[in-house]
C-alpha positions in Angstrom: 0.0 0.0 0.0 1.4 3.4 -0.9 1.6 6.4 1.4 -1.3 8.1 -0.3 -3.5 4.9 0.0 -2.6 4.6 3.7 -3.4 8.3 4.3 -6.7 7.9 2.5 -7.6 4.7 4.3 -6.9 6.3 7.7 -8.8 9.5 6.7 -11.8 7.5 5.6 -12.2 6.1 9.1 -13.8 9.5 9.9 -17.3 9.9 8.5 -17.4 13.7 8.6 -14.1 14.8 7.1 -12.7 17.7 5.2 -9.0 17.6 4.1 -7.0 20.8 4.6 -4.2 21.2 2.1 -1.7 24.1 2.1 -1.2 25.7 -1.2 -3.7 23.9 -3.5 -2.6 26.2 -6.4 1.1 25.5 -5.8 3.0 22.7 -4.0 -0.2 21.1 -2.7 -1.9 21.1 -6.1 -1.3 17.4 -6.9 -2.4 16.0 -3.6 -5.5 18.2 -3.6 -6.5 17.2 -7.2 -6.0 13.5 -6.3 -8.1 13.8 -3.2 -10.9 15.6 -5.2 -10.7 12.9 -7.9 -11.2 10.3 -5.2 -14.4 12.1 -4.1 -12.9 13.9 -1.1 -13.6 17.4 0.1 -10.5 19.6 0.2 -10.0 23.1 1.7 -7.2 25.2 0.3 -5.2 26.8 3.1 -3.0 29.7 2.0 0.6 29.5 3.3 0.3 32.9 4.9 -2.6 31.7 7.1 -0.8 28.5 8.3 2.4 30.5 8.9 0.5 32.9 11.1 -1.0 30.0 13.0 2.4 28.4 13.4 3.9 31.6 14.8 1.1 31.9 17.4 1.3 28.2 18.2 5.1 27.9 18.7 6.0 31.6 19.3 8.8 31.2 16.8 7.4 29.9 13.5 9.7 26.9 13.3 8.6 24.3 10.8 8.4 20.6 11.6 5.9 18.1 10.0 3.7 17.9 13.0 3.7 21.6 13.8 3.0 22.4 10.1 0.1 19.9 9.9 -1.4 21.3 13.1 -1.0 24.9 11.8 -2.8 24.0 8.5 -5.6 22.4 10.4 -6.0 25.3 12.8 -6.0 27.8 9.9 -8.6 25.7 8.1 -10.9 25.5 11.1 -10.7 29.2 12.0 -10.8 30.8 8.6 -13.9 31.6 6.6 -14.2 31.9 2.9 -11.5 29.4 1.9 -11.9 27.7 -1.5 -12.5 24.0 -1.6 -12.9 20.8 -3.6 -13.5 20.9 -7.3 -13.4 24.7 -7.1 -9.8 24.6 -5.8 -8.6 22.0 -8.3 -10.3 23.9 -11.2 -9.0 27.3 -10.0 -5.4 26.2 -10.0 -4.7 28.3 -13.1 -6.6 31.4 -11.9 -5.9 33.8 -9.1 -9.6 34.2 -8.1 -10.6 32.4 -5.0 -14.3 31.3 -4.9 -16.0 31.1 -1.6 -16.1 27.8 0.1 -19.3 25.7 -0.3 -18.3 22.8 1.9 -21.2 21.5 4.0 -19.6 22.5 7.4 -18.0 25.8 6.2 -21.1 27.7 4.9 
């Protein structure tokens, strides 16, 4: 089983889930598109928002995988108007950010 398949299997244990991906128009584009293709809901978290959350969380902004993941999740949970799912994947070539229409984010 690949890392992606393991991640997806673990995520699907949670019935009410939304994936938060940092930079769906940049470095996170491929994982976001793959999740959307697999029927998952994805929220695009801009790097500036997760960086802000990281600074407040650690008081220094140092990046580790676990701190970074937590910062992206916090930013996704506390921010309104983030783009998501097919909107995010389709908008990868545009700069406009449509409002989020996720069930729990409206």
